[in-house]
C-alpha positions in Angstrom: 0.0 0.0 0.0 1.2 3.5 -0.8 1.5 5.5 2.5 1.1 9.2 2.9 4.3 11.2 3.2 5.6 11.1 6.8 8.5 12.7 8.6 10.8 9.7 8.1 9.8 8.8 4.5 12.3 9.0 1.7 11.8 11.8 -0.8 11.8 9.3 -3.6 8.7 7.5 -2.1 6.9 10.8 -1.6 7.7 11.9 -5.2 6.4 8.5 -6.5 3.2 8.8 -4.5 2.6 12.3 -5.8 3.3 11.3 -9.3 0.8 8.4 -9.1 -1.8 10.8 -7.7 -1.3 13.3 -10.5 -1.5 10.5 -13.1 -4.8 9.2 -11.8 -6.4 12.6 -11.0 -8.0 13.1 -14.4 -9.6 9.7 -14.4 -11.0 10.2 -10.9 -12.3 13.6 -11.6 -14.0 12.4 -14.8 -15.8 9.7 -12.9 -17.2 12.3 -10.4 -18.2 14.6 -13.3 -20.1 11.7 -14.9 -22.0 11.2 -11.7 -22.9 14.8 -11.5 -23.9 15.1 -15.1 -26.3 12.1 -14.8 -28.2 13.5 -11.7 -31.1 14.9 -13.7 -31.5 11.8 -15.9 -31.2 8.9 -13.4 -33.9 7.6 -11.0 -31.3 6.9 -8.4 -30.1 10.5 -8.4 -29.7 10.7 -4.6 -27.5 7.6 -4.5 -25.3 9.0 -7.3 -25.0 12.3 -5.5 -24.0 10.6 -2.3 -21.4 8.5 -4.3 -20.0 11.7 -5.8 -19.7 13.3 -2.3 -17.8 10.2 -1.0 -15.4 10.3 -3.9 -14.8 14.0 -3.5 -14.1 13.5 0.2 -11.6 10.6 -0.5 -9.9 12.6 -3.2 -9.6 15.7 -1.0 -8.1 13.6 1.8 -5.5 12.2 -0.6 -4.7 15.7 -1.8 -4.2 16.9 1.7 -1.9 14.0 2.6 0.2 14.6 -0.5 0.4 18.4 0.2 -1.7 19.5 -2.8 -3.2 22.2 -0.6 -4.9 24.3 -3.3 -6.5 21.3 -4.9 -7.6 20.0 -1.5 -9.3 23.4 -0.8 -11.0 23.5 -4.2 -12.3 19.9 -3.7 -13.5 20.8 -0.2 -15.6 23.6 -1.6 -17.2 21.4 -4.2 -17.8 18.6 -1.6 -19.7 21.1 0.5 -22.0 22.0 -2.3 -22.6 18.4 -3.3 -23.6 17.5 0.2 -26.7 19.7 0.0 -29.6 20.2 -2.5 -28.2 20.5 -6.0 -30.0 22.0 -9.0 -29.3 20.8 -12.5 -27.8 24.2 -13.4 -25.5 24.2 -10.3 -24.4 20.6 -11.0 -23.4 21.8 -14.5 -21.3 24.6 -13.0 -19.6 22.2 -10.6 -18.8 19.9 -13.5 -17.1 22.8 -15.2 -15.1 23.5 -12.0 -13.9 19.9 -11.8 -12.8 20.0 -15.5 -10.3 22.8 -14.5 -9.0 21.3 -11.3 -6.1 19.4 -13.0 -4.5 22.8 -13.6 -4.0 23.2 -9.9 -1.4 20.4 -9.8 0.1 21.1 -13.3 0.6 24.8 -13.3 3.9 26.4 -12.3 4.0 29.0 -9.5 5.4 30.0 -6.1 4.2 29.3 -2.6 0.8 27.8 -2.6 0.9 26.8 -6.3 1.4 23.3 -7.5 4.0 22.0 -9.9 3.8 18.9 -12.0 5.5 16.2 -10.0 8.7 15.0 -11.6 8.7 11.2 -11.8 11.4 9.3 -10.1 14.2 8.2 -12.3 13.0 4.7 -12.6 9.3 5.6 -12.9 9.2 6.6 -16.6 5.8 5.5 -17.6 2.3 5.0 -16.0 1.1 1.5 -15.1 -2.0 0.2 -13.3 -1.3 1.3 -9.8 -4.5 0.3 -8.0 -6.2 -3.1 -8.2 -9.2 -4.5 -6.5 -9.1 -8.2 -5.8 -12.3 -10.1 -4.8 -10.7 -13.3 -3.6 -8.1 -15.0 -1.3 -4.8 -13.4 0.0 -2.6 -15.6 -2.3 -4.4 -14.3 -5.4 -3.8 -10.7 -4.3 -0.2 -11.4 -3.4 0.4 -13.1 -6.7 -1.0 -10.1 -8.7 0.9 -7.6 -6.6 4.3 -9.2 -6.8 4.0 -10.0 -10.6 2.9 -6.5 -11.6 5.5 -4.9 -9.3 8.2 -7.0 -10.9 6.9 -6.2 -14.5 6.5 -2.5 -14.0 9.1 -1.6 -11.4 6.3 0.3 -9.4 4.7 -0.3 -6.1 1.2 -1.6 -6.6 -1.7 -0.6 -4.4 -4.0 -3.6 -3.9 -7.3 -3.7 -2.1 -8.5 -7.2 -1.3 -11.8 -8.3 0.2 -14.1 -11.4 0.2 -17.1 -9.3 1.3 -19.6 -8.6 -1.4 -20.8 -5.3 0.1 -17.2 -4.0 0.6 -16.2 -5.0 -2.9 -19.1 -3.0 -4.3 -18.1 0.0 -2.3 -14.5 -0.2 -3.2 -15.3 -0.6 -6.9 -17.4 2.5 -7.1 -15.7 4.7 -4.5 -12.0 4.1 -5.2 -12.2 3.7 -9.0 -9.6 1.0 -9.2 -7.6 0.5 -12.5 -8.5 -3.1 -12.7 -10.8 -5.6 -10.9 -9.8 -9.2 -10.4 -12.6 -11.6 -9.3 -12.2 -15.2 -8.1 -15.3 -16.8 -9.5 -15.1 -19.7 -7.1 -15.8 -17.4 -4.2 -19.4 -17.0 -2.9 -21.3 -14.0 -4.4 -18.8 -13.6 -7.3 -21.6 -13.8 -9.9 -23.7 -11.3 -8.0 -20.7 -8.9 -7.7 -20.1 -9.1 -11.5 -23.7 -8.4 -12.3 -23.8 -5.5 -9.9 -20.7 -3.9 -11.3 -21.8 -4.3 -14.9 -25.5 -3.7 -14.3 -25.4 0.1 -14.1 -24.3 1.4 -17.5 -24.2 5.0 -16.2 -21.3 4.2 -13.8 -17.9 3.6 -15.3 -16.4 0.3 -14.2 -12.8 -0.7 -14.5 -11.8 -3.7 -16.7 -12.8 -6.9 -15.0 -10.7 -10.1 -15.1 -12.3 -13.3 -13.8 -10.4 -16.5 -12.8 -12.3 -19.7 -11.9 -12.9 -23.4 -12.2 -15.4 -23.8 -15.1 -17.1 -27.0 -16.1 -17.4 -26.0 -19.7 -16.5 -23.2 -22.2 -20.2 -22.2 -22.2 -20.0 -21.3 -18.5 -17.1 -19.0 -19.1 -18.6 -17.5 -22.3 -21.7 -16.4 -20.3 -19.4 -14.1 -18.3 -18.0 -12.6 -21.4 -21.5 -11.8 -22.6 -22.1 -9.9 -19.4 -19.2 -7.6 -20.3 -16.3 -9.2 -18.4 -13.1 -8.3 -20.2 -11.2 -11.6 -19.7 -12.1 -15.0 -18.3 -9.2 -17.4 -17.2 -9.7 -21.0 -16.2 -7.8 -22.2 -13.2 -5.0 -23.0 -12.6 -3.5 -19.7 -13.7 0.2 -19.1 -13.7 1.3 -15.7 -12.2 2.9 -14.7 -15.5 -0.4 -15.4 -17.4 -2.3 -13.4 -14.8 0.1 -10.5 -15.1 0.0 -10.4 -18.9 -3.8 -10.6 -18.9 -4.2 -7.7 -16.4 -1.8 -5.5 -18.3 -3.5 -6.4 -21.6 -7.1 -5.5 -20.5 -6.0 -2.3 -19.0 -4.3 -1.5 -22.3 -0.9 -0.5 -20.7 2.6 -1.7 -21.2 6.1 -0.5 -20.7 5.8 1.8 -23.7 2.4 3.3 -22.8 2.5 7.2 -22.9 1.8 9.2 -19.8 -1.8 10.2 -18.9 -3.6 12.3 -21.5 -3.9 16.0 -21.1 -7.4 17.5 -20.8 -8.9 19.2 -23.8 -11.0 21.9 -22.2 -12.8 24.3 -24.5 -11.5 24.2 -28.1 -12.7 25.5 -31.5 -13.0 22.9 -34.2 -9.8 24.2 -35.8 -7.8 23.8 -32.6 -9.4 20.4 -32.0 -8.2 19.3 -35.4 -4.7 20.4 -34.6 -4.8 18.6 -31.2 -6.1 15.4 -32.8 -3.4 15.5 -35.4 -0.7 15.8 -32.7 -2.2 12.9 -30.8 -2.2 10.8 -34.1 1.4 11.7 -34.7 2.4 10.8 -31.1 0.4 7.6 -31.3 2.3 6.5 -34.4 5.7 8.1 -34.3 6.0 8.2 -30.5 5.4 4.5 -30.0 7.0 2.8 -33.0 10.0 0.6 -32.3 13.1 2.7 -33.1 14.6 -0.3 -35.0 11.7 -0.3 -37.4 11.0 3.4 -37.8 12.6 3.6 -41.3 11.0 0.5 -42.7 8.6 1.0 -45.7 5.1 -0.4 -45.5 3.0 -1.1 -48.6 -0.5 0.2 -47.8 -1.9 -0.2 -51.3 -4.6 2.3 -52.1 -4.8 3.3 -48.4 -8.4 2.1 -48.0 -7.7 0.3 -44.7 -6.1 3.4 -43.2 -8.8 5.7 -44.4 -11.5 3.4 -43.1 -9.9 3.6 -39.6 -9.4 7.3 -39.8 -12.9 8.1 -40.9 -14.4 5.8 -38.3 -12.6 7.9 -35.7 -13.6 11.1 -37.4 -17.3 10.0 -37.3 -17.0 9.4 -33.6 -15.3 12.8 -33.0 -18.0 14.6 -35.0 -20.7 13.0 -32.9 -19.0 14.0 -29.6 -18.5 17.6 -30.8 -22.1 17.8 -32.0 -23.5 16.5 -28.7 -21.1 18.6 -26.5 -22.0 21.8 -28.4 -25.7 21.2 -28.0 -26.1 21.1 -31.8 -24.4 24.5 -32.3 -21.5 22.9 -34.2 -22.5 20.9 -37.3 -20.7 19.2 -40.1 -21.0 18.9 -43.9 -23.2 15.8 -44.5 -21.0 14.8 -47.5 -18.0 12.5 -47.1 -14.4 13.7 -47.6 -13.4 15.0 -51.0 -11.8 12.2 -53.0 -12.3 9.6 -50.2 -13.1 6.1 -51.3 -16.3 4.4 -50.4 -14.9 0.8 -50.6 -13.9 -0.5 -47.2 -11.1 -3.0 -47.2 -13.1 -5.9 -45.8 -15.5 -5.9 -48.8 -13.1 -5.9 -51.6 -11.0 -8.7 -53.2 -12.0 -12.3 -53.5 -13.9 -12.5 -50.3 -16.5 -10.1 -49.0 -17.4 -9.3 -45.5 -19.3 -11.9 -43.6 -18.1 -14.8 -45.7 -16.4 -17.7 -44.0 -13.9 -20.1 -45.4 -15.1 -22.8 -47.7 -17.7 -24.9 -46.1 -18.8 -22.2 -43.6 -22.4 -21.4 -43.2 -22.6 -17.7 -42.3 -22.8 -15.5 -45.4 -21.9 -18.1 -48.0 -25.5 -18.5 -49.2 -26.7 -15.0 -48.8 -25.9 -11.9 -50.9 -26.7 -8.2 -50.5 -26.7 -7.7 -54.2 -29.8 -5.6 -55.1 -31.0 -5.5 -51.5 -32.6 -2.2 -50.4 -31.0 -1.2 -47.1 -32.1 1.9 -45.1 -29.3 3.5 -43.1 -30.3 6.0 -40.4 -27.8 8.1 -38.4 -27.8 11.8 -37.5 -24.0 11.9 -38.0 -23.4 12.3 -41.7 -19.9 10.8 -41.5 -21.3 7.6 -40.0 -24.1 7.5 -42.6 -21.6 8.0 -45.4 -19.2 5.3 -44.1 -21.9 2.6 -43.6 -23.7 3.4 -46.8 -20.4 3.1 -48.8 -19.7 -0.2 -47.0 -23.1 -1.6 -48.0 -23.0 -0.3 -51.5 -19.6 -1.9 -52.0 -21.3 -5.2 -50.9 -23.8 -4.8 -53.7 -26.7 -3.2 -51.8 -28.9 -0.3 -52.8 -29.0 2.2 -49.9 -31.4 4.8 -48.7 -30.2 7.3 -46.1 -32.0 9.2 -43.3 -30.5 11.6 -40.8 -33.3 11.3 -38.2 -35.6 8.6 -37.0 -38.8 10.2 -38.2 -37.5 10.4 -41.8 -36.3 6.8 -41.5 -39.7 5.6 -40.5 -41.3 7.4 -43.4 -38.9 5.9 -45.8 -39.4 2.4 -44.4 -43.2 2.6 -44.6 -43.1 3.9 -48.1 -40.4 1.7 -49.7 -40.4 -1.6 -47.7 -36.6 -2.0 -47.4 -35.1 -5.4 -46.9 -33.3 -4.3 -43.7 -32.7 -1.2 -41.6 -29.4 -0.2 -39.9 -29.9 2.6 -37.4 -28.2 4.6 -34.7 -29.9 4.7 -31.3 -29.4 8.3 -30.4 -31.1 10.4 -33.1 -33.3 13.5 -33.2 -37.1 13.4 -33.9 -37.3 9.7 -33.2 -34.6 7.7 -31.6 -33.5 4.2 -32.7 -35.4 2.5 -29.9 -38.7 4.1 -30.9 -37.9 3.6 -34.6 -37.4 -0.1 -34.0 -40.6 -0.4 -32.0 -42.5 1.5 -34.6 -41.2 -0.8 -37.4 -42.0 -4.0 -35.5 -45.5 -2.8 -34.8 -46.2 -1.7 -38.4 -48.6 -3.8 -40.4 -46.5 -3.7 -43.6 -42.8 -3.7 -42.4 -42.9 -5.6 -39.1 -40.8 -8.3 -40.8 -38.0 -5.9 -41.8 -34.9 -6.8 -39.8 -33.5 -3.9 -37.7 -29.9 -3.6 -36.6 -29.1 -1.0 -33.9 -25.7 0.7 -33.6 -24.2 2.7 -30.8 -20.8 3.7 -29.5 -21.7 2.5 -26.1 -22.1 -1.1 -25.1 -24.3 -0.2 -22.1 -26.7 1.7 -24.4 -27.1 -1.4 -26.6 -27.7 -3.6 -23.5 -30.3 -1.1 -22.2 -32.4 -1.0 -25.3 -32.1 -4.8 -25.5 -33.4 -5.1 -22.0 -36.2 -2.6 -22.6 -37.5 -4.8 -25.4 -36.6 -2.9 -28.6 -37.0 -6.1 -30.5 -34.1 -5.4 -32.9 -32.5 -8.3 -34.8 -29.0 -7.2 -34.0 -27.0 -4.9 -31.7 -23.5 -3.8 -32.7 -21.0 -1.3 -31.5 -19.9 1.3 -34.0 -16.3 0.5 -33.3 -16.9 -3.1 -34.5 -15.2 -4.3 -37.7 -17.3 -3.2 -40.6 -17.5 -6.8 -41.7 -19.7 -7.5 -38.7 -22.5 -5.2 -40.0 -22.5 -6.9 -43.4 -22.3 -10.4 -41.8 -25.2 -9.6 -39.5 -27.3 -8.3 -42.4 -26.7 -11.5 -44.3 -27.7 -13.6 -41.3 -31.0 -11.8 -40.7 -31.8 -11.9 -44.4 -31.2 -15.7 -44.6 -34.9 -16.7 -44.1 -36.1 -14.7 -47.0 -33.1 -15.6 -49.1 -33.9 -19.3 -48.7 -37.6 -18.6 -49.8 -36.3 -16.7 -52.8 -34.0 -19.4 -53.8 -36.7 -22.1 -53.6 -39.2 -19.9 -55.5 -36.6 -19.4 -58.3 -36.6 -23.2 -59.0 -40.3 -22.9 -60.1 -41.6 -25.7 -57.8 -43.9 -25.6 -54.8 -42.6 -23.8 -51.7 -44.0 -24.4 -48.2 -43.2 -22.8 -44.8 -44.3 -21.3 -41.6 -45.3 -17.8 -40.9 -43.0 -16.0 -38.4 -40.0 -14.2 -39.8 -41.9 -14.5 -43.0 -45.1 -12.5 -42.9 -48.0 -12.6 -45.3 -47.0 -9.2 -46.8 -43.4 -10.5 -47.4 -44.4 -13.8 -48.9 -46.8 -11.9 -51.2 -43.9 -9.7 -52.3 -41.5 -12.5 -52.8 -44.0 -14.6 -54.7 -44.9 -11.7 -57.0 -41.3 -11.1 -57.8 -39.9 -14.6 -58.0 -42.8 -16.7 -59.3 -45.0 -14.4 -61.4 -47.8 -16.9 -62.0 -48.7 -18.8 -58.9 -51.2 -19.3 -56.1 -50.4 -18.4 -52.5 -52.3 -20.2 -49.8 -52.1 -19.3 -46.1 -53.9 -21.3 -43.4 -54.3 -20.1 -39.9 -56.4 -21.4 -37.0 -59.7 -20.4 -38.6 -59.4 -19.8 -42.3 -57.8 -20.7 -45.6 -56.6 -17.7 -47.6 -55.9 -18.1 -51.3 -54.3 -15.3 -53.4 -54.0 -15.8 -57.1 -51.0 -14.0 -58.7 -50.6 -13.5 -62.4 -47.7 -11.7 -64.2 -46.4 -10.6 -60.8 -49.6 -9.0 -59.6 -52.3 -10.2 -57.2 -55.5 -10.6 -59.1 -57.9 -12.5 -56.8 -58.3 -13.2 -53.1 -60.6 -15.6 -51.3 -61.0 -16.7 -47.7 -62.8 -19.9 -46.7 -63.9 -20.9 -43.2 -63.9 -24.4 -41.8 -67.7 -24.5 -42.4 -67.2 -23.8 -46.1 -68.4 -20.2 -46.2 -66.1 -17.8 -48.1 -65.6 -14.2 -48.9 -63.4 -12.5 -51.6 -61.8 -9.2 -52.4 -60.3 -6.4 -50.3 -61.5 -7.6 -46.9 -59.6 -10.8 -47.5 -56.3 -8.9 -48.0 -57.0 -6.7 -44.9 -57.5 -9.8 -42.8 -54.5 -11.7 -44.3 -52.0 -8.9 -43.5 -52.6 -9.3 -39.8 -52.1 -13.1 -39.7 -49.0 -13.8 -37.6 -49.1 -17.6 -37.2 -49.9 -20.4 -39.6 -48.5 -22.1 -42.7 -48.1 -20.9 -46.2 -47.6 -22.6 -49.6 -46.7 -21.2 -53.0 -47.1 -23.3 -56.2 -47.1 -22.5 -59.9 -50.5 -21.7 -61.4 -51.7 -20.0 -64.6 -55.4 -21.0 -64.6 -58.0 -18.5 -65.5 -59.5 -16.8 -62.4 -62.2 -14.3 -61.6 -60.3 -11.0 -61.1 -60.8 -8.9 -58.0 -57.9 -6.5 -58.5 -56.2 -4.6 -61.3 -53.3 -2.9 -59.5 -49.9 -4.1 -58.6 -49.0 -5.4 -55.1 -48.4 -1.9 -53.7 -51.7 -0.6 -55.1 -53.7 -3.6 -53.7 -52.2 -3.3 -50.3 -52.2 0.5 -50.0 -55.7 1.0 -48.5 -55.6 -1.9 -46.0 -52.2 -0.8 -44.8 -53.3 2.8 -44.5 -56.4 1.9 -42.5 -54.5 -0.4 -40.2 -51.8 2.3 -39.6 -54.5 4.9 -38.9 -56.2 2.6 -36.4 -53.0 2.0 -34.6 -52.2 5.7 -34.5 -55.6 6.5 -33.1 -55.6 3.8 -30.4 -51.9 3.6 -29.3 -49.4 5.7 -27.5 -51.7 6.7 -24.6 -54.7 7.9 -26.8 -57.0 5.1 -25.6 -58.7 7.3 -23.0 -59.8 9.7 -25.7 -61.9 6.9 -27.3 -65.5 6.3 -26.3 -66.4 3.4 -28.6 -64.7 1.2 -31.2 -66.8 -0.3 -34.1 -65.6 -3.7 -35.1 -66.0 -5.8 -38.3 -68.2 -8.8 -37.4 -66.4 -11.2 -39.8 -63.0 -10.3 -38.4 -64.3 -10.4 -34.8 -65.7 -13.9 -35.4 -62.3 -15.2 -36.6 -60.6 -13.4 -33.7 -62.9 -15.0 -31.1 -62.1 -18.5 -32.4 -58.3 -18.3 -31.6 -58.0 -15.9 -28.7 -57.6 -16.5 -24.9 -60.7 -16.0 -22.7 -59.6 -12.6 -21.2 -58.9 -11.1 -24.6 -62.0 -12.6 -26.1 -64.2 -11.1 -23.3 -62.7 -7.6 -24.0 -63.3 -7.9 -27.7 -66.9 -9.1 -27.2 -67.7 -6.2 -24.8 -66.1 -3.6 -27.1 -68.3 -5.0 -29.9 -71.3 -4.6 -27.7 -70.5 -0.8 -27.4 -69.1 -0.8 -23.9 -66.9 2.4 -23.6 -63.2 1.8 -23.0 -63.2 3.9 -19.9 -65.9 1.7 -18.4 -63.8 -1.4 -19.0 -60.8 0.2 -17.2 -63.0 1.3 -14.3 -64.2 -2.3 -13.9 -60.6 -3.3 -13.4 -59.5 -4.4 -16.9 -55.8 -3.7 -17.4 -55.5 -0.8 -19.9 -52.5 -2.4 -21.5 -54.6 -5.5 -22.3 -57.4 -3.4 -23.8 -54.9 -1.6 -26.0 -53.3 -4.9 -27.1 -56.6 -6.4 -28.1 -57.7 -3.4 -30.1 -54.4 -3.1 -31.8 -54.5 -6.7 -32.7 -57.9 -6.4 -34.2 -56.7 -3.3 -36.1 -53.8 -5.4 -37.6 -56.4 -7.8 -38.9 -58.4 -5.1 -40.5 -61.2 -5.4 -37.9 -61.6 -1.8 -36.8 -64.3 0.2 -38.7 -64.6 3.3 -36.6 -62.9 4.9 -33.5 -65.4 7.3 -31.9 -64.5 9.9 -29.3 -66.8 11.2 -26.5 -67.7 14.1 -28.9 -68.9 11.6 -31.5 -66.0 12.2 -33.8 -64.6 9.3 -35.8 -60.8 9.4 -35.5 -60.1 6.7 -38.1 -60.5 8.6 -41.4 -58.3 11.5 -40.2 -55.6 9.2 -38.7 -55.6 7.1 -41.9 -54.8 10.1 -44.0 -51.7 11.2 -41.9 
C-alpha cells in the first residue's frame, strides 16, 4: 500500500506517490463529473449524488496528505455544495469547475501553487497502480508481486471477500482493474452489480475460476467481463492478462492531457498531434525507417474516418447542436472498405462455412439511419460496395417514413437520433402492419446503451458497437436476411414452396411470390381460415377466404385480414389457370388501402390515446375469426367492445388498460376496426388514416 508522506519517509517515495496521484487525477475527476452530469437523468439521483460526495471526500483527503493544498481546498468547496440540494444548473457549474482542477497540480507557481510532480528516475511511464481483488490473499499477493516485478512500481491492492465491501471499493476508489475469483461466494452477484449500471464507469474486470465448460465462461463474457481465465492460472499469465485488459505496457505514454474548450480548428490540430504521437511516438526505433506497402490506403482511411465519425458525434453533442458538419464525405475519399473488396466479401467464412456463404446483399434495399453524416456516409459506402442499394436518413422520423413507403429489406440505425430515436424507430417498425418483418440492426458507440435497449424490449434483430469491424455489419445483415433468401432461392426453382409464418409474414411472402414466381397461387392457413391469393404476371388478381364450415368471402377484406395473420402455414405453387379477377393494381396498389387503415387505427388507439376513445366499431367477420383463436380474457374484452361498452368503463371495472390496447391493436392489424369514436362523436379513423 502507498503510504502518505511522513517525517521519516524518503523523498523518492513521496515523489512517486505524488506522481501516481497526478496521473490518476484526471480519471478520478472524470468519474465524479459523470456522476454529477447524470443526476437529472437517473432515477437513483440521490444515490449518485452521495457517491459523488464520498469520492470527493476521498480525493480531498489524498490531496491533503500529499500536500496539494490548493487542490484540496477546491475539492472541499465542491464537496460542501454536493452535500446539499443540487439543481441541474448548479451541477453543470460544478462539472465545469472539476474540469479545470487538474491545472491546480500542473501549473507552475510560487508558494501555494502546485508544480507537476517530476517522476522518479525509474518511474518513466504510468502503469495500473490500483487493483481491487475479490478473492483470497494468495491471489492478491500473486498479482501484486507480478505487476511490481513487471513495471518496477509499487502496486496498491485492495483485497476483500465481502460482497458489500467489494461493491463500495469498486465504485468509490475507482480501481484501475478488478480481479474476481469466480469460485468465491457471491462472485456472480458482484459481477452483475458492477456491470448492471451502465451510467457508472467500471474498471476492466478479469475473472479466474474453475469452469465445467466453455459455455459457462462465455456467459461471463456476454455480461461484459473483459477476460475469463480457467484455473489453474500461472502468475505470469495473470500479469499479462491484467496488463492487456488495462491497455498499458512498458511503452504506454503518460496520462492524457485534458482538452477543455476548443474550436474545431484547434481540436483538429490537437487530434493531429495525438495521431502523430500515437504512431511516431510508439514505433520501435529499430523499425521506424521501414517501408510499409499500404496499397490504395483504404484500410487506413477506413480507420481514420471511423474515428472522425465518432469525434463529429462528440462535438455535435457537446456543443448542444451548435456545431454541425457537412453531410458529405471527404473530397476524394473512397467508399470501398477493405473488408468488402477482393476475392472474399465481409461476412463470408472459409469454404464450407455457413454464415454468409449462401446470402448476398446484391440488389437488397437497405435503409441507413444516423444523425452523424460521417457515419451514414461510411456505412452506406460499406453496404454499396457489398452490392446493396442504400437509402439514407438523418433522423428517426424520416427513417420511419422511408421504411413505410419503400419496404426496405433491412434497416441499420443509430440509437441516439433527433425526432425519433433508434429504440422508438425499431418499436414502430416492429408494430407496423407492412414492415414488421423488416430486420433492424441498432448501432451505438456505447455497449451499455445497446444492453439497455435490448433489456427494454426494442425487438431489434442485431445490436452492434460502431467500433466493431465493418464486416460484422455486413455479416449480421446476411444472417438476418437468410430466411427470406432461402424462400427466394426455392421460388426461383419454379416448384412448390412451403413454410411457416413468423420471420416470413403474409406481406413479405406476397412480395417474394410476385417477384420470383410471377404466375402462382399463394395459400395461407391459420387457426380459422384458408386464404388463397392468385398471382398473375407478378400481380395479385384475386383473393378468397374460406372458413372451416365452407363459407367464403373474396376481395379487399380478405387482403385486410390476411395482412394481420401472424401464425400459420403458407404454400406457393405455380398456377396459370384463369380466375375471376378482384384487383387490377400491382401489389403496392392492392395493399395501399388496407395498410393505410391499419396504420390509422394503430395511431388513433396507441401511445396513450386510448382514453380519448369512447367506442370502437368492429367488423363482425374479423371479430368472429378473432374469437375462435383468442384466450378468454382477450375474447371477453373484444366481445364487450363490440357490444358498445366504452373503453373507460372497461378500465373502471378493473380491466388492465394495456390488455385493452393490445386487443384493439391486434384487431386493427387484422383489418377489424371500422370506426374509432370519441366522446364528442368524432370518428378518428379517417383523419388518422390520411396522416
